[in-house]
C-alpha positions in Angstrom: 47.0 179.0 84.1 48.9 182.6 83.5 46.6 184.5 84.8 48.3 187.9 87.2 45.8 186.9 90.5 46.6 190.1 91.9 44.8 192.2 89.1 41.7 190.1 90.1 42.1 191.6 93.6 39.7 194.7 93.4 37.2 192.5 91.6 37.4 190.1 95.1 37.2 193.0 97.2 33.9 194.3 95.6 32.3 190.9 95.7 33.1 190.9 99.9 31.6 194.5 100.0 28.3 193.3 98.1 28.4 190.1 101.0 29.2 192.5 103.9 26.8 194.6 103.4 24.1 192.2 103.2 25.2 191.0 106.8 25.2 194.4 108.1 21.9 195.2 106.9 19.6 191.8 107.3 18.6 189.4 110.1 19.6 186.4 109.9 15.9 185.2 109.1 14.8 181.7 109.2 17.5 179.5 110.6 17.7 175.8 109.2 19.6 173.2 110.7 22.2 171.2 108.8 23.2 168.7 111.0 23.7 168.5 114.7 24.4 172.2 116.5 25.1 173.4 112.6 23.3 175.7 111.0 22.8 178.0 108.2 20.5 181.3 108.0 18.8 183.4 105.1 21.7 185.1 104.9 24.1 182.8 104.2 22.4 182.0 101.3 21.4 185.5 100.0 25.3 186.2 100.2 26.4 183.0 98.6 23.9 184.1 95.6 24.8 187.7 95.3 28.6 186.5 95.5 28.0 183.7 92.7 26.1 186.1 90.7 28.2 188.8 90.7 31.8 186.9 90.1 29.9 184.7 87.3 29.4 187.9 85.5 33.1 189.7 86.6 34.6 186.6 85.9 32.8 183.8 83.6 35.9 182.0 83.0 36.7 180.9 86.8 34.6 178.3 88.7 33.0 179.1 92.0 32.6 176.9 95.1 30.4 177.9 97.8 29.7 176.7 101.4 26.1 176.1 100.9 25.5 174.9 97.6 28.6 173.9 95.9 30.7 173.8 92.9 29.7 175.8 89.4 31.6 176.2 86.7 34.3 174.9 85.3 37.6 177.3 85.6 41.2 176.6 84.0 42.9 175.5 87.2 41.3 178.7 89.4 38.3 178.3 91.7 36.6 181.0 93.6 36.2 179.8 97.1 33.5 181.5 99.7 32.1 181.3 103.0 29.4 183.7 103.1 29.4 183.7 106.9 32.3 182.6 108.4 30.9 182.0 112.1 27.2 181.6 111.3 26.5 180.8 115.0 28.1 183.8 116.2 26.4 185.9 113.6 23.0 184.0 115.2 23.8 184.8 118.4 24.6 188.5 117.8 28.2 188.1 118.6 30.3 190.4 115.8 32.7 188.0 115.4 32.1 186.6 111.9 33.2 187.2 108.5 33.1 187.1 104.8 35.9 184.7 103.4 36.5 184.9 99.9 39.8 183.1 98.5 41.0 182.0 95.0 42.5 179.0 94.8 44.9 177.7 91.6 44.6 173.4 91.9 45.0 173.2 95.2 46.8 176.2 96.8 45.5 179.6 97.9 46.8 182.7 95.8 44.7 185.4 96.8 42.9 185.9 99.5 39.6 188.2 100.9 38.6 188.5 104.4 35.9 191.1 105.5 34.9 191.5 109.4 31.2 193.4 109.1 30.5 194.2 112.2 34.6 195.5 113.4 34.8 197.4 110.0 38.2 196.0 109.0 39.1 194.1 105.9 42.2 191.9 105.2 43.2 191.4 101.6 46.3 189.6 100.2 47.4 188.2 96.7 50.4 185.7 96.3 53.8 187.9 96.1 52.5 191.1 97.3 52.2 191.1 100.8 49.0 191.3 103.0 46.9 194.3 104.0 44.7 195.7 106.7 42.3 198.2 105.3 45.7 198.8 102.9 47.8 198.9 105.7 50.4 196.6 105.4 50.3 194.0 108.1 52.9 191.2 109.4 52.7 188.4 111.8 54.4 188.6 114.7 57.9 188.5 116.5 56.7 185.7 119.5 60.2 184.2 120.2 58.6 182.1 122.8 55.7 180.0 123.1 55.3 180.8 126.7 54.5 184.3 125.5 52.0 183.5 123.0 48.2 183.8 122.5 46.8 180.7 120.5 43.6 180.3 119.0 41.8 177.0 118.5 39.1 175.4 116.3 35.9 174.6 117.0 35.0 171.3 118.7 33.6 168.7 116.6 30.1 168.4 116.2 28.0 165.5 114.5 28.4 162.1 114.1 31.6 160.7 115.5 32.2 164.1 117.5 33.1 162.2 121.0 36.0 160.8 119.5 36.9 163.4 117.1 37.0 165.7 120.0 39.8 163.5 121.8 42.7 165.2 120.5 40.8 168.4 120.4 40.5 167.9 124.0 43.9 166.9 124.7 45.5 169.5 122.4 43.7 172.4 124.4 44.7 170.8 127.9 48.6 170.6 126.8 47.9 174.4 125.2 46.4 175.8 128.3 49.7 175.0 130.2 52.5 176.0 128.1 51.2 179.4 126.3 50.2 182.7 127.6 46.3 182.4 126.5 44.0 180.1 124.7 41.3 181.8 122.7 38.2 180.4 120.8 37.1 183.0 118.2 34.7 180.6 116.4 35.9 181.4 113.0 38.5 180.1 111.1 38.8 183.5 108.6 39.3 185.6 111.8 41.9 183.1 113.4 44.5 183.4 110.3 43.5 186.9 109.9 44.5 187.6 113.3 47.5 185.7 112.8 48.8 187.5 110.0 48.1 190.8 111.9 50.2 189.8 114.7 46.8 190.4 117.1 47.4 186.3 118.3 50.8 184.3 117.1 48.9 181.0 116.0 46.1 178.9 115.0 45.6 175.0 115.3 42.5 174.2 113.7 42.6 170.1 113.3 40.1 170.5 110.3 40.5 172.1 107.0 37.5 173.2 105.1 38.5 174.9 101.4 35.6 177.5 102.3 36.8 178.2 106.0 41.0 178.3 105.1 41.0 179.9 101.6 41.0 183.5 101.7 42.9 183.1 105.2 46.0 180.8 104.3 47.4 183.3 102.0 46.7 186.3 103.8 48.5 184.5 106.7 51.4 183.5 104.3 52.0 186.7 102.9 52.1 188.4 106.2 55.1 185.9 107.0 53.3 183.5 109.0 53.8 179.6 108.9 50.9 177.6 107.4 51.6 174.1 107.7 49.7 170.7 108.0 49.4 168.1 111.3 53.2 166.5 109.5 54.5 169.9 109.2 54.3 169.7 105.1 53.4 173.1 103.8 49.5 173.5 103.8 47.4 172.9 100.8 43.4 172.8 100.4 44.1 169.0 100.5 45.7 169.5 104.4 43.9 168.0 106.9 44.6 170.0 109.6 45.4 173.6 109.4 48.2 175.2 111.8 49.6 178.8 111.0 52.3 180.7 113.1 54.5 183.4 113.7 58.2 182.0 112.4 59.7 182.5 116.1 57.1 179.5 117.9 56.7 177.1 114.5 59.2 174.7 116.1 57.9 174.2 119.2 54.2 174.5 118.4 54.6 171.5 115.9 56.8 170.0 118.8 54.1 169.9 121.4 51.0 169.3 119.1 52.8 166.0 117.5 53.3 165.2 121.0 49.9 165.6 122.0 47.9 164.1 118.8 50.0 160.8 119.1 48.7 160.6 122.4 45.8 160.9 122.3 45.5 159.2 119.0 46.5 156.4 121.5 44.6 157.1 124.3 47.4 158.4 126.6 48.4 161.8 127.7 51.8 163.8 126.7 54.4 163.1 128.8 
C-alpha cells in the first residue's frame, strides 16, 4: 500500500482527542471482570466505540482492531489499533497514569502512533520517517551510556492461568535489574512506558509480552525518537514479537545481555551468574 501515513496523523490526533475527552470527563462506571484481576470499565467500551465510529467515517478503507471488541473491516494492509484506556487498573483507582494508545499498523509493523495522557496533559505523536513529538516539540530518546545510570521500567506481572510460571522470568528480571540499574519502575501502562523512553524520561522498557493494542503506537514513537526497539532475541520488534524491549542506544547491548542471561536462567530454574 502506498498511502503516506503522515497524512493520517491529524485524523489520528482528532480520534485520540475524542477519546481523551471521554476519559477526563466520565467516571469509570460499572467495572466488569475480564479474568483474574483483569478488568474493563464502561469508559473503555465508550472510548473504543467512539473512536471506532470516528475512524470508520474518516478512513473507511482502513481496518480497526480494538482491545475490547476486536477487529472490524478489512483494510488493504493497514489497521488502526486502539487501547482505549491503557492502564485501566490505574484509571479505576484514580491514579493518573493511563493513556489512549492509537497506532496504525501496516502488516505487522507500526507506522504511526498517538499516545494521549488525559490526566497529565501530554500527547505524543509520530509517523514513520517524520520523527516523534510531545505536544508538537521534537523529542529524542536519552543518551545514557551506562546501564548503572539507567532508569528502567518493567511491564506488569502476569495474572490469570499460569501466572506463577509466567512470572518466574519477570521476577528474576526485576531482581537482576535492581542489582544493576539506577532504579526500576513499574508504571502500569505500556503506552506510558514507551512514550517516556521516547522522551528520555526513562532509559528503557522491558516487557515480556506484546499485545498489539499496548504497543502499536508506542513502538513507532520510540523508534522515531531514536530508541532501539527489539524482541527478546534481539530481532527488530513487530506486532508478532514475543516481548517488547525499548532502550536508549547507549545501553542496548548491556541490557540485552542481562535480559538474555536472566531469562535463560529463569527458564531452567536457576539464577543468573
